[in-house]
All heavy atoms as TSV, in Angstrom:
chain	resi	resn	atom	element	x	y	z
A	1	MET	N	N	12.191	5.498	6.133
A	1	MET	CA	C	11.280	5.686	7.184
A	1	MET	C	C	10.180	4.642	7.069
A	1	MET	O	O	9.598	4.466	5.884
A	1	MET	CB	C	10.750	7.043	7.291
A	1	MET	CG	C	9.795	7.252	8.446
A	1	MET	SD	S	8.584	8.633	8.601
A	1	MET	CE	C	9.404	9.945	7.651
A	2	VAL	N	N	9.737	4.124	8.008
A	2	VAL	CA	C	8.529	3.188	8.100
A	2	VAL	C	C	7.290	3.877	8.776
A	2	VAL	O	O	7.502	4.386	9.924
A	2	VAL	CB	C	8.816	1.900	8.855
A	2	VAL	CG1	C	7.637	1.073	8.898
A	2	VAL	CG2	C	10.027	1.147	8.022
A	3	VAL	N	N	6.225	3.989	8.178
A	3	VAL	CA	C	5.097	4.569	8.775
A	3	VAL	C	C	4.175	3.344	9.250
A	3	VAL	O	O	3.950	2.471	8.540
A	3	VAL	CB	C	4.273	5.447	7.593
A	3	VAL	CG1	C	3.039	5.871	8.349
A	3	VAL	CG2	C	5.072	6.457	7.202
A	4	LYS	N	N	3.875	3.457	10.534
A	4	LYS	CA	C	3.022	2.311	11.118
A	4	LYS	C	C	1.627	2.963	11.381
A	4	LYS	O	O	1.526	4.215	11.864
A	4	LYS	CB	C	3.547	1.937	12.376
A	4	LYS	CG	C	4.934	1.207	12.179
A	4	LYS	CD	C	5.388	0.606	13.479
A	4	LYS	CE	C	6.633	-0.163	13.311
A	4	LYS	NZ	N	7.092	-0.909	14.484
A	5	PHE	N	N	0.543	2.304	11.000
A	5	PHE	CA	C	-0.718	2.809	11.173
A	5	PHE	C	C	-1.719	1.549	11.191
A	5	PHE	O	O	-1.313	0.486	10.889
A	5	PHE	CB	C	-1.248	3.737	10.134
A	5	PHE	CG	C	-1.356	3.154	8.751
A	5	PHE	CD1	C	-2.481	2.667	8.255
A	5	PHE	CD2	C	-0.189	3.073	7.997
A	5	PHE	CE1	C	-2.580	2.131	6.996
A	5	PHE	CE2	C	-0.309	2.622	6.718
A	5	PHE	CZ	C	-1.413	2.081	6.150
A	6	THR	N	N	-2.901	1.756	11.765
A	6	THR	CA	C	-3.909	0.739	11.795
A	6	THR	C	C	-4.808	0.801	10.689
A	6	THR	O	O	-5.217	1.904	10.345
A	6	THR	CB	C	-4.769	0.928	13.081
A	6	THR	OG1	O	-3.927	0.804	14.256
A	6	THR	CG2	C	-5.865	-0.146	13.173
A	7	LEU	N	N	-5.090	-0.339	10.025
A	7	LEU	CA	C	-5.815	-0.414	8.820
A	7	LEU	C	C	-7.081	-1.211	9.128
A	7	LEU	O	O	-7.033	-2.465	9.220
A	7	LEU	CB	C	-5.067	-1.013	7.689
A	7	LEU	CG	C	-5.920	-1.131	6.357
A	7	LEU	CD1	C	-6.228	0.134	5.740
A	7	LEU	CD2	C	-4.915	-1.904	5.370
A	8	PRO	N	N	-8.200	-0.657	9.357
A	8	PRO	CA	C	-9.406	-1.415	9.474
A	8	PRO	C	C	-9.832	-2.161	8.235
A	8	PRO	O	O	-9.835	-1.574	7.133
A	8	PRO	CB	C	-10.536	-0.429	9.813
A	8	PRO	CG	C	-9.876	0.990	10.003
A	8	PRO	CD	C	-8.514	0.851	9.382
A	9	LEU	N	N	-10.086	-3.476	8.396
A	9	LEU	CA	C	-10.519	-4.308	7.203
A	9	LEU	C	C	-11.681	-5.114	7.590
A	9	LEU	O	O	-11.725	-5.496	8.721
A	9	LEU	CB	C	-9.357	-5.341	6.728
A	9	LEU	CG	C	-8.070	-4.694	6.210
A	9	LEU	CD1	C	-7.076	-5.900	6.051
A	9	LEU	CD2	C	-8.382	-4.106	4.858
A	10	ALA	N	N	-12.479	-5.370	6.662
A	10	ALA	CA	C	-13.601	-6.271	6.873
A	10	ALA	C	C	-13.039	-7.648	7.191
A	10	ALA	O	O	-12.070	-8.040	6.660
A	10	ALA	CB	C	-14.583	-6.280	5.691
A	11	ASP	N	N	-13.739	-8.460	7.942
A	11	ASP	CA	C	-13.197	-9.833	8.355
A	11	ASP	C	C	-12.870	-10.684	7.159
A	11	ASP	O	O	-11.777	-11.223	7.054
A	11	ASP	CB	C	-14.237	-10.473	9.166
A	11	ASP	CG	C	-14.298	-9.919	10.641
A	11	ASP	OD1	O	-13.386	-9.189	11.027
A	11	ASP	OD2	O	-15.305	-10.219	11.385
A	12	ASP	N	N	-13.769	-10.586	6.130
A	12	ASP	CA	C	-13.602	-11.520	4.978
A	12	ASP	C	C	-12.411	-10.999	4.172
A	12	ASP	O	O	-11.644	-11.871	3.664
A	12	ASP	CB	C	-14.955	-11.529	4.113
A	12	ASP	CG	C	-15.244	-10.209	3.470
A	12	ASP	OD1	O	-15.012	-9.099	4.229
A	12	ASP	OD2	O	-15.853	-10.296	2.383
A	13	VAL	N	N	-12.171	-9.762	4.048
A	13	VAL	CA	C	-11.062	-9.130	3.351
A	13	VAL	C	C	-9.654	-9.543	4.045
A	13	VAL	O	O	-8.727	-9.972	3.446
A	13	VAL	CB	C	-11.085	-7.615	3.093
A	13	VAL	CG1	C	-9.809	-7.020	2.539
A	13	VAL	CG2	C	-12.301	-7.290	2.221
A	14	ALA	N	N	-9.741	-9.386	5.373
A	14	ALA	CA	C	-8.523	-9.804	6.167
A	14	ALA	C	C	-8.256	-11.223	6.033
A	14	ALA	O	O	-7.055	-11.611	5.930
A	14	ALA	CB	C	-8.782	-9.366	7.640
A	15	ALA	N	N	-9.229	-12.056	6.124
A	15	ALA	CA	C	-9.056	-13.480	5.990
A	15	ALA	C	C	-8.449	-13.831	4.510
A	15	ALA	O	O	-7.526	-14.612	4.481
A	15	ALA	CB	C	-10.283	-14.200	6.168
A	16	LYS	N	N	-8.978	-13.180	3.541
A	16	LYS	CA	C	-8.479	-13.445	2.161
A	16	LYS	C	C	-7.101	-12.886	2.043
A	16	LYS	O	O	-6.390	-13.685	1.256
A	16	LYS	CB	C	-9.442	-12.762	1.093
A	16	LYS	CG	C	-10.759	-13.530	1.112
A	16	LYS	CD	C	-11.718	-12.924	0.096
A	16	LYS	CE	C	-13.036	-13.656	0.216
A	16	LYS	NZ	N	-13.942	-13.116	-0.929
A	17	MET	N	N	-6.726	-11.749	2.597
A	17	MET	CA	C	-5.364	-11.245	2.584
A	17	MET	C	C	-4.406	-12.210	3.151
A	17	MET	O	O	-3.320	-12.546	2.804
A	17	MET	CB	C	-5.215	-9.987	3.031
A	17	MET	CG	C	-5.931	-8.840	2.238
A	17	MET	SD	S	-5.488	-8.861	0.505
A	17	MET	CE	C	-3.860	-8.056	0.509
A	18	THR	N	N	-4.848	-12.793	4.339
A	18	THR	CA	C	-3.989	-13.768	4.948
A	18	THR	C	C	-3.768	-15.030	4.116
A	18	THR	O	O	-2.723	-15.544	4.037
A	18	THR	CB	C	-4.704	-14.206	6.410
A	18	THR	OG1	O	-4.849	-13.100	7.165
A	18	THR	CG2	C	-3.822	-15.266	7.087
A	19	PHE	N	N	-4.922	-15.553	3.477
A	19	PHE	CA	C	-4.707	-16.680	2.590
A	19	PHE	C	C	-3.788	-16.401	1.420
A	19	PHE	O	O	-2.964	-17.289	1.121
A	19	PHE	CB	C	-6.265	-16.946	2.043
A	19	PHE	CG	C	-6.219	-18.258	1.161
A	19	PHE	CD1	C	-6.397	-19.404	1.674
A	19	PHE	CD2	C	-6.062	-18.107	-0.268
A	19	PHE	CE1	C	-6.429	-20.602	0.801
A	19	PHE	CE2	C	-5.937	-19.154	-1.095
A	19	PHE	CZ	C	-6.160	-20.392	-0.528
A	20	ILE	N	N	-3.997	-15.346	0.822
A	20	ILE	CA	C	-3.139	-14.855	-0.419
A	20	ILE	C	C	-1.755	-14.744	0.111
A	20	ILE	O	O	-0.783	-15.308	-0.470
A	20	ILE	CB	C	-3.624	-13.531	-0.985
A	20	ILE	CG1	C	-4.982	-13.868	-1.673
A	20	ILE	CG2	C	-2.619	-13.203	-2.142
A	20	ILE	CD1	C	-5.566	-12.541	-2.033
A	21	GLY	N	N	-1.475	-14.203	1.300
A	21	GLY	CA	C	-0.141	-14.087	1.767
A	21	GLY	C	C	0.511	-15.256	1.999
A	21	GLY	O	O	1.685	-15.547	1.766
A	22	LYS	N	N	-0.225	-16.246	2.742
A	22	LYS	CA	C	0.321	-17.465	2.990
A	22	LYS	C	C	0.584	-18.283	1.736
A	22	LYS	O	O	1.722	-19.075	1.648
A	22	LYS	CB	C	-0.678	-18.449	3.871
A	22	LYS	CG	C	-0.902	-17.783	5.147
A	22	LYS	CD	C	0.421	-17.731	6.131
A	22	LYS	CE	C	0.059	-17.283	7.412
A	22	LYS	NZ	N	1.130	-16.685	8.218
A	23	TYR	N	N	-0.227	-18.089	0.739
A	23	TYR	CA	C	-0.013	-18.800	-0.552
A	23	TYR	C	C	1.367	-18.389	-1.161
A	23	TYR	O	O	2.044	-19.256	-1.774
A	23	TYR	CB	C	-1.153	-18.462	-1.434
A	23	TYR	CG	C	-1.006	-19.030	-2.874
A	23	TYR	CD1	C	-1.572	-20.310	-3.205
A	23	TYR	CD2	C	-0.436	-18.455	-3.955
A	23	TYR	CE1	C	-1.413	-20.886	-4.412
A	23	TYR	CE2	C	-0.325	-18.962	-5.208
A	23	TYR	CZ	C	-0.754	-20.254	-5.416
A	23	TYR	OH	O	-0.762	-20.763	-6.610
A	24	TYR	N	N	1.685	-17.138	-1.012
A	24	TYR	CA	C	2.991	-16.651	-1.586
A	24	TYR	C	C	4.096	-16.528	-0.520
A	24	TYR	O	O	5.124	-16.015	-0.763
A	24	TYR	CB	C	2.706	-15.167	-2.156
A	24	TYR	CG	C	1.881	-15.308	-3.503
A	24	TYR	CD1	C	0.617	-14.627	-3.343
A	24	TYR	CD2	C	2.420	-15.813	-4.698
A	24	TYR	CE1	C	-0.197	-14.624	-4.638
A	24	TYR	CE2	C	1.715	-15.717	-5.672
A	24	TYR	CZ	C	0.457	-15.251	-5.660
A	24	TYR	OH	O	-0.271	-15.303	-6.868
A	25	GLY	N	N	3.901	-17.200	0.625
A	25	GLY	CA	C	4.821	-17.282	1.611
A	25	GLY	C	C	5.151	-15.909	2.513
A	25	GLY	O	O	6.250	-15.670	2.914
A	26	ARG	N	N	4.057	-15.122	2.500
A	26	ARG	CA	C	4.101	-13.842	3.131
A	26	ARG	C	C	3.108	-13.698	4.309
A	26	ARG	O	O	2.087	-14.474	4.257
A	26	ARG	CB	C	3.947	-12.602	2.323
A	26	ARG	CG	C	4.879	-12.465	1.222
A	26	ARG	CD	C	4.637	-11.245	0.285
A	26	ARG	NE	N	3.555	-11.362	-0.688
A	26	ARG	CZ	C	3.810	-11.472	-1.944
A	26	ARG	NH1	N	5.167	-11.726	-2.434
A	26	ARG	NH2	N	2.869	-11.653	-2.811
A	27	SER	N	N	3.363	-12.871	5.200
A	27	SER	CA	C	2.337	-12.689	6.272
A	27	SER	C	C	1.217	-11.675	5.728
A	27	SER	O	O	1.463	-11.233	4.585
A	27	SER	CB	C	2.971	-11.947	7.604
A	27	SER	OG	O	3.333	-10.601	7.125
A	28	ARG	N	N	0.210	-11.578	6.337
A	28	ARG	CA	C	-0.943	-10.783	5.891
A	28	ARG	C	C	-0.423	-9.316	5.754
A	28	ARG	O	O	-0.658	-8.660	4.797
A	28	ARG	CB	C	-2.083	-10.745	6.914
A	28	ARG	CG	C	-3.199	-9.691	6.305
A	28	ARG	CD	C	-4.468	-9.662	7.099
A	28	ARG	NE	N	-4.243	-9.724	8.611
A	28	ARG	CZ	C	-5.069	-10.148	9.545
A	28	ARG	NH1	N	-6.142	-10.869	9.082
A	28	ARG	NH2	N	-4.859	-10.067	10.785
A	29	VAL	N	N	0.436	-8.715	6.769
A	29	VAL	CA	C	1.012	-7.529	6.709
A	29	VAL	C	C	1.865	-7.303	5.433
A	29	VAL	O	O	1.740	-6.281	4.672
A	29	VAL	CB	C	1.725	-7.072	7.977
A	29	VAL	CG1	C	2.480	-5.852	7.873
A	29	VAL	CG2	C	0.869	-7.057	9.197
A	30	ARG	N	N	2.679	-8.329	5.195
A	30	ARG	CA	C	3.577	-8.237	4.050
A	30	ARG	C	C	2.836	-8.242	2.805
A	30	ARG	O	O	3.157	-7.649	1.676
A	30	ARG	CB	C	4.652	-9.229	4.147
A	30	ARG	CG	C	5.731	-9.094	5.223
A	30	ARG	CD	C	6.443	-7.917	4.987
A	30	ARG	NE	N	7.454	-7.677	6.123
A	30	ARG	CZ	C	7.527	-6.538	6.721
A	30	ARG	NH1	N	6.940	-5.481	6.263
A	30	ARG	NH2	N	8.396	-6.447	7.696
A	31	GLU	N	N	1.725	-9.016	2.735
A	31	GLU	CA	C	0.805	-9.101	1.494
A	31	GLU	C	C	0.208	-7.728	1.254
A	31	GLU	O	O	0.099	-7.365	0.126
A	31	GLU	CB	C	-0.168	-10.188	1.614
A	31	GLU	CG	C	-0.953	-10.504	0.468
A	31	GLU	CD	C	-0.216	-10.919	-0.752
A	31	GLU	OE1	O	0.880	-11.585	-0.650
A	31	GLU	OE2	O	-0.545	-10.625	-1.822
A	32	ILE	N	N	-0.223	-7.124	2.327
A	32	ILE	CA	C	-0.832	-5.812	2.116
A	32	ILE	C	C	0.142	-4.741	1.711
A	32	ILE	O	O	-0.148	-4.074	0.752
A	32	ILE	CB	C	-1.631	-5.293	3.390
A	32	ILE	CG1	C	-2.755	-6.227	3.717
A	32	ILE	CG2	C	-1.949	-3.819	3.360
A	32	ILE	CD1	C	-3.366	-6.172	5.121
A	33	GLU	N	N	1.367	-4.906	2.194
A	33	GLU	CA	C	2.407	-3.948	1.871
A	33	GLU	C	C	2.856	-4.285	0.393
A	33	GLU	O	O	2.922	-3.280	-0.501
A	33	GLU	CB	C	3.662	-4.242	2.631
A	33	GLU	CG	C	4.785	-3.324	2.357
A	33	GLU	CD	C	6.071	-3.604	3.011
A	33	GLU	OE1	O	6.182	-4.736	3.675
A	33	GLU	OE2	O	6.856	-2.591	3.243
A	34	TRP	N	N	2.857	-5.501	-0.113
A	34	TRP	CA	C	3.111	-5.776	-1.494
A	34	TRP	C	C	2.040	-5.224	-2.384
A	34	TRP	O	O	2.226	-4.650	-3.432
A	34	TRP	CB	C	3.209	-7.331	-1.689
A	34	TRP	CG	C	3.415	-7.672	-3.129
A	34	TRP	CD1	C	4.690	-7.871	-3.649
A	34	TRP	CD2	C	2.529	-7.847	-4.116
A	34	TRP	NE1	N	4.554	-8.085	-5.086
A	34	TRP	CE2	C	3.170	-8.189	-5.338
A	34	TRP	CE3	C	1.063	-7.942	-4.093
A	34	TRP	CZ2	C	2.540	-8.414	-6.489
A	34	TRP	CZ3	C	0.422	-8.190	-5.259
A	34	TRP	CH2	C	1.150	-8.492	-6.467
A	35	ALA	N	N	0.786	-5.430	-1.919
A	35	ALA	CA	C	-0.438	-4.937	-2.673
A	35	ALA	C	C	-0.357	-3.459	-2.919
A	35	ALA	O	O	-0.569	-2.911	-3.992
A	35	ALA	CB	C	-1.714	-5.435	-2.089
A	36	CYS	N	N	0.035	-2.676	-1.895
A	36	CYS	CA	C	0.097	-1.249	-1.902
A	36	CYS	C	C	1.297	-0.878	-2.938
A	36	CYS	O	O	1.153	0.078	-3.762
A	36	CYS	CB	C	0.515	-0.740	-0.522
A	36	CYS	SG	S	-0.919	-0.782	0.589
A	37	LYS	N	N	2.464	-1.517	-2.814
A	37	LYS	CA	C	3.486	-1.230	-3.648
A	37	LYS	C	C	3.090	-1.505	-5.178
A	37	LYS	O	O	3.450	-0.764	-6.166
A	37	LYS	CB	C	4.743	-2.070	-3.339
A	37	LYS	CG	C	5.440	-1.555	-2.101
A	37	LYS	CD	C	6.508	-2.440	-1.780
A	37	LYS	CE	C	7.279	-2.070	-0.520
A	37	LYS	NZ	N	8.374	-2.841	-0.129
A	38	GLU	N	N	2.417	-2.542	-5.364
A	38	GLU	CA	C	1.882	-2.977	-6.679
A	38	GLU	C	C	0.878	-1.870	-7.270
A	38	GLU	O	O	0.923	-1.557	-8.432
A	38	GLU	CB	C	1.272	-4.409	-6.705
A	38	GLU	CG	C	0.682	-4.872	-8.102
A	38	GLU	CD	C	1.903	-5.082	-9.113
A	38	GLU	OE1	O	3.084	-5.112	-8.770
A	38	GLU	OE2	O	1.573	-5.101	-10.277
A	39	TRP	N	N	0.120	-1.324	-6.422
A	39	TRP	CA	C	-0.886	-0.368	-6.808
A	39	TRP	C	C	-0.202	0.880	-7.267
A	39	TRP	O	O	-0.403	1.531	-8.329
A	39	TRP	CB	C	-1.869	-0.245	-5.664
A	39	TRP	CG	C	-2.877	0.861	-5.970
A	39	TRP	CD1	C	-2.997	2.112	-5.418
A	39	TRP	CD2	C	-3.959	0.833	-7.037
A	39	TRP	NE1	N	-4.098	2.862	-6.021
A	39	TRP	CE2	C	-4.541	1.977	-6.896
A	39	TRP	CE3	C	-4.277	-0.168	-7.931
A	39	TRP	CZ2	C	-5.674	2.244	-7.852
A	39	TRP	CZ3	C	-5.475	0.054	-8.749
A	39	TRP	CH2	C	-6.020	1.217	-8.749
A	40	VAL	N	N	0.877	1.269	-6.489
A	40	VAL	CA	C	1.717	2.448	-6.833
A	40	VAL	C	C	2.326	2.176	-8.073
A	40	VAL	O	O	2.352	3.065	-9.032
A	40	VAL	CB	C	2.730	2.803	-5.689
A	40	VAL	CG1	C	3.639	3.877	-6.306
A	40	VAL	CG2	C	1.944	3.242	-4.417
A	41	ARG	N	N	2.994	0.959	-8.304
A	41	ARG	CA	C	3.677	0.727	-9.588
A	41	ARG	C	C	2.622	0.829	-10.785
A	41	ARG	O	O	2.992	1.557	-11.779
A	41	ARG	CB	C	4.233	-0.705	-9.486
A	41	ARG	CG	C	5.085	-0.955	-10.707
A	41	ARG	CD	C	5.463	-2.459	-10.899
A	41	ARG	NE	N	4.264	-3.360	-11.144
A	41	ARG	CZ	C	3.534	-3.376	-12.317
A	41	ARG	NH1	N	4.022	-2.596	-13.356
A	41	ARG	NH2	N	2.489	-4.081	-12.571
A	42	ARG	N	N	1.570	0.299	-10.597
A	42	ARG	CA	C	0.492	0.356	-11.754
A	42	ARG	C	C	0.083	1.853	-12.023
A	42	ARG	O	O	-0.014	2.079	-13.048
A	42	ARG	CB	C	-0.682	-0.477	-11.358
A	42	ARG	CG	C	-0.420	-1.993	-11.544
A	42	ARG	CD	C	-1.681	-2.803	-11.126
A	42	ARG	NE	N	-1.311	-4.189	-11.056
A	42	ARG	CZ	C	-2.360	-5.177	-10.951
A	42	ARG	NH1	N	-3.543	-4.744	-10.782
A	42	ARG	NH2	N	-2.067	-6.383	-10.751
A	43	PHE	N	N	-0.296	2.593	-10.866
A	43	PHE	CA	C	-0.620	3.982	-10.993
A	43	PHE	C	C	0.503	4.732	-11.807
A	43	PHE	O	O	0.132	5.461	-12.749
A	43	PHE	CB	C	-0.840	4.631	-9.693
A	43	PHE	CG	C	-1.256	6.037	-9.807
A	43	PHE	CD1	C	-2.688	6.393	-9.865
A	43	PHE	CD2	C	-0.358	7.043	-9.682
A	43	PHE	CE1	C	-2.967	7.748	-9.897
A	43	PHE	CE2	C	-0.724	8.342	-9.762
A	43	PHE	CZ	C	-1.981	8.752	-9.883
A	44	GLU	N	N	1.748	4.604	-11.320
A	44	GLU	CA	C	2.737	5.313	-11.962
A	44	GLU	C	C	3.004	4.894	-13.508
A	44	GLU	O	O	3.278	5.715	-14.274
A	44	GLU	CB	C	4.061	5.190	-11.192
A	44	GLU	CG	C	4.027	5.960	-9.888
A	44	GLU	CD	C	5.291	5.942	-9.079
A	44	GLU	OE1	O	5.953	4.865	-9.154
A	44	GLU	OE2	O	5.596	7.032	-8.514
A	45	ALA	N	N	2.702	3.627	-13.716
A	45	ALA	CA	C	2.817	3.262	-15.133
A	45	ALA	C	C	1.913	3.879	-16.121
A	45	ALA	O	O	2.077	4.178	-17.223
A	45	ALA	CB	C	2.742	1.675	-15.274
A	46	GLU	N	N	0.659	4.168	-15.443
A	46	GLU	CA	C	-0.362	4.765	-16.216
A	46	GLU	C	C	-0.280	6.336	-16.175
A	46	GLU	O	O	-0.687	6.927	-17.189
A	46	GLU	CB	C	-1.760	4.327	-15.631
A	46	GLU	CG	C	-2.099	2.876	-15.885
A	46	GLU	CD	C	-3.417	2.443	-15.198
A	46	GLU	OE1	O	-4.100	3.401	-14.787
A	46	GLU	OE2	O	-3.690	1.259	-15.269
A	47	GLN	N	N	-0.069	6.926	-15.028
A	47	GLN	CA	C	-0.075	8.324	-14.869
A	47	GLN	C	C	1.223	9.101	-14.856
A	47	GLN	O	O	1.210	10.149	-14.838
A	47	GLN	CB	C	-0.900	8.621	-13.562
A	47	GLN	CG	C	-2.224	7.945	-13.386
A	47	GLN	CD	C	-3.255	8.372	-14.578
A	47	GLN	OE1	O	-3.120	9.674	-14.937
A	47	GLN	NE2	N	-4.029	7.547	-15.026
A	48	GLY	N	N	2.124	8.402	-14.629
A	48	GLY	CA	C	3.569	8.857	-14.640
A	48	GLY	C	C	4.085	8.803	-13.179
A	48	GLY	O	O	3.302	8.752	-12.151
A	49	GLU	N	N	5.380	8.957	-12.986
A	49	GLU	CA	C	6.076	8.791	-11.767
A	49	GLU	C	C	5.505	9.908	-10.847
A	49	GLU	O	O	5.307	11.050	-11.186
A	49	GLU	CB	C	7.578	8.939	-11.848
A	49	GLU	CG	C	8.181	8.903	-10.622
A	49	GLU	CD	C	9.778	9.149	-10.697
A	49	GLU	OE1	O	10.227	9.305	-11.905
A	49	GLU	OE2	O	10.488	9.065	-9.700
A	50	ILE	N	N	5.289	9.547	-9.647
A	50	ILE	CA	C	4.969	10.506	-8.578
A	50	ILE	C	C	6.339	10.981	-7.982
A	50	ILE	O	O	7.085	10.213	-7.451
A	50	ILE	CB	C	4.164	9.874	-7.277
A	50	ILE	CG1	C	2.843	9.197	-7.857
A	50	ILE	CG2	C	3.812	10.871	-6.137
A	50	ILE	CD1	C	2.094	8.292	-6.942
A	51	LYS	N	N	6.514	12.182	-8.177
A	51	LYS	CA	C	7.850	12.866	-7.834
A	51	LYS	C	C	7.861	13.251	-6.254
A	51	LYS	O	O	6.788	13.570	-5.777
A	51	LYS	CB	C	8.170	13.927	-8.814
A	51	LYS	CG	C	8.410	13.369	-10.202
A	51	LYS	CD	C	8.910	14.527	-11.146
A	51	LYS	CE	C	9.314	14.017	-12.557
A	51	LYS	NZ	N	8.415	13.223	-13.203
A	52	GLN	N	N	9.043	13.466	-5.855
A	52	GLN	CA	C	9.381	13.989	-4.472
A	52	GLN	C	C	8.637	15.391	-4.231
A	52	GLN	O	O	8.027	15.604	-3.215
A	52	GLN	CB	C	10.747	14.068	-4.059
A	52	GLN	CG	C	10.892	14.111	-2.652
A	52	GLN	CD	C	10.462	12.995	-1.875
A	52	GLN	OE1	O	10.414	11.945	-2.341
A	52	GLN	NE2	N	9.915	13.295	-0.682
A	53	GLU	N	N	8.588	16.295	-5.351
A	53	GLU	CA	C	8.004	17.621	-5.181
A	53	GLU	C	C	6.494	17.494	-5.123
A	53	GLU	O	O	5.895	18.228	-4.516
A	53	GLU	CB	C	8.503	18.500	-6.296
A	53	GLU	CG	C	8.374	17.992	-7.743
A	53	GLU	CD	C	9.504	17.323	-8.358
A	53	GLU	OE1	O	10.408	16.975	-7.590
A	53	GLU	OE2	O	9.595	17.279	-9.513
A	54	ASP	N	N	5.953	16.396	-5.795
A	54	ASP	CA	C	4.453	16.132	-5.677
A	54	ASP	C	C	4.121	15.707	-4.132
A	54	ASP	O	O	3.058	16.285	-3.761
A	54	ASP	CB	C	4.077	14.915	-6.690
A	54	ASP	CG	C	4.295	15.230	-8.113
A	54	ASP	OD1	O	4.241	16.364	-8.442
A	54	ASP	OD2	O	4.633	14.373	-8.795
A	55	LEU	N	N	4.939	14.971	-3.633
A	55	LEU	CA	C	4.702	14.573	-2.279
A	55	LEU	C	C	4.785	15.715	-1.236
A	55	LEU	O	O	3.980	15.959	-0.230
A	55	LEU	CB	C	5.642	13.456	-1.869
A	55	LEU	CG	C	5.500	12.109	-2.672
A	55	LEU	CD1	C	6.594	11.034	-2.296
A	55	LEU	CD2	C	4.116	11.541	-2.573
A	56	GLN	N	N	5.876	16.549	-1.561
A	56	GLN	CA	C	6.051	17.719	-0.685
A	56	GLN	C	C	4.786	18.760	-0.801
A	56	GLN	O	O	4.456	19.243	0.217
A	56	GLN	CB	C	7.338	18.487	-1.079
A	56	GLN	CG	C	7.728	19.564	-0.204
A	56	GLN	CD	C	8.009	19.195	1.270
A	56	GLN	OE1	O	8.518	18.101	1.535
A	56	GLN	NE2	N	7.574	19.978	2.178
A	57	ALA	N	N	4.361	18.916	-2.026
A	57	ALA	CA	C	3.177	19.760	-2.233
A	57	ALA	C	C	2.107	19.275	-1.562
A	57	ALA	O	O	1.334	20.124	-0.835
A	57	ALA	CB	C	2.928	19.959	-3.694
A	58	LEU	N	N	1.824	17.948	-1.536
A	58	LEU	CA	C	0.703	17.354	-0.885
A	58	LEU	C	C	0.877	17.662	0.676
A	58	LEU	O	O	-0.191	17.944	1.374
A	58	LEU	CB	C	0.608	15.931	-1.185
A	58	LEU	CG	C	-0.440	15.133	-0.578
A	58	LEU	CD1	C	-1.977	15.605	-1.013
A	58	LEU	CD2	C	-0.315	13.612	-0.912
A	59	LYS	N	N	2.081	17.435	1.157
A	59	LYS	CA	C	2.369	17.657	2.577
A	59	LYS	C	C	2.020	19.077	3.058
A	59	LYS	O	O	1.418	19.272	4.006
A	59	LYS	CB	C	3.758	17.264	2.948
A	59	LYS	CG	C	4.061	17.293	4.405
A	59	LYS	CD	C	5.553	16.835	4.554
A	59	LYS	CE	C	5.968	16.968	5.976
A	59	LYS	NZ	N	7.384	16.519	6.189
A	60	GLU	N	N	2.458	20.022	2.225
A	60	GLU	CA	C	2.308	21.385	2.525
A	60	GLU	C	C	0.940	21.860	2.447
A	60	GLU	O	O	0.466	22.694	3.186
A	60	GLU	CB	C	3.177	22.296	1.565
A	60	GLU	CG	C	4.757	22.148	1.871
A	60	GLU	CD	C	5.540	22.805	0.876
A	60	GLU	OE1	O	5.112	23.450	-0.111
A	60	GLU	OE2	O	6.784	22.665	0.971
A	61	ALA	N	N	0.104	21.272	1.552
A	61	ALA	CA	C	-1.283	21.641	1.380
A	61	ALA	C	C	-2.037	21.130	2.607
A	61	ALA	O	O	-3.194	21.685	2.961
A	61	ALA	CB	C	-1.828	20.994	0.131
A	62	GLY	N	N	-1.527	20.022	3.268
A	62	GLY	CA	C	-2.307	19.557	4.415
A	62	GLY	C	C	-2.093	20.254	5.677
A	62	GLY	O	O	-2.593	19.974	6.827
A	63	ARG	N	N	-1.216	21.390	5.636
A	63	ARG	CA	C	-0.946	22.045	6.899
A	63	ARG	C	C	-1.949	22.933	7.285
A	63	ARG	O	O	-2.700	23.550	6.580
A	63	ARG	CB	C	0.409	22.915	6.757
A	63	ARG	CG	C	1.569	21.982	6.652
A	63	ARG	CD	C	2.766	22.773	6.593
A	63	ARG	NE	N	4.000	21.912	6.521
A	63	ARG	CZ	C	5.091	22.219	6.154
A	63	ARG	NH1	N	5.455	23.437	5.683
A	63	ARG	NH2	N	6.143	21.238	6.177
């Protein structure tokens, strides 16, 4: 499943993400997606894998 949402960014951050994305041959959206995946990878490397039951518990707590 793909979740679509609007992400407000400061102009300078958006411009820099565009620059970085173009440097690596990606669009700004793909660069932001890559950065999010990298952040999750780093978090899980430090804190342990986020399991499906963790996500389900979070979802249920939001009800």
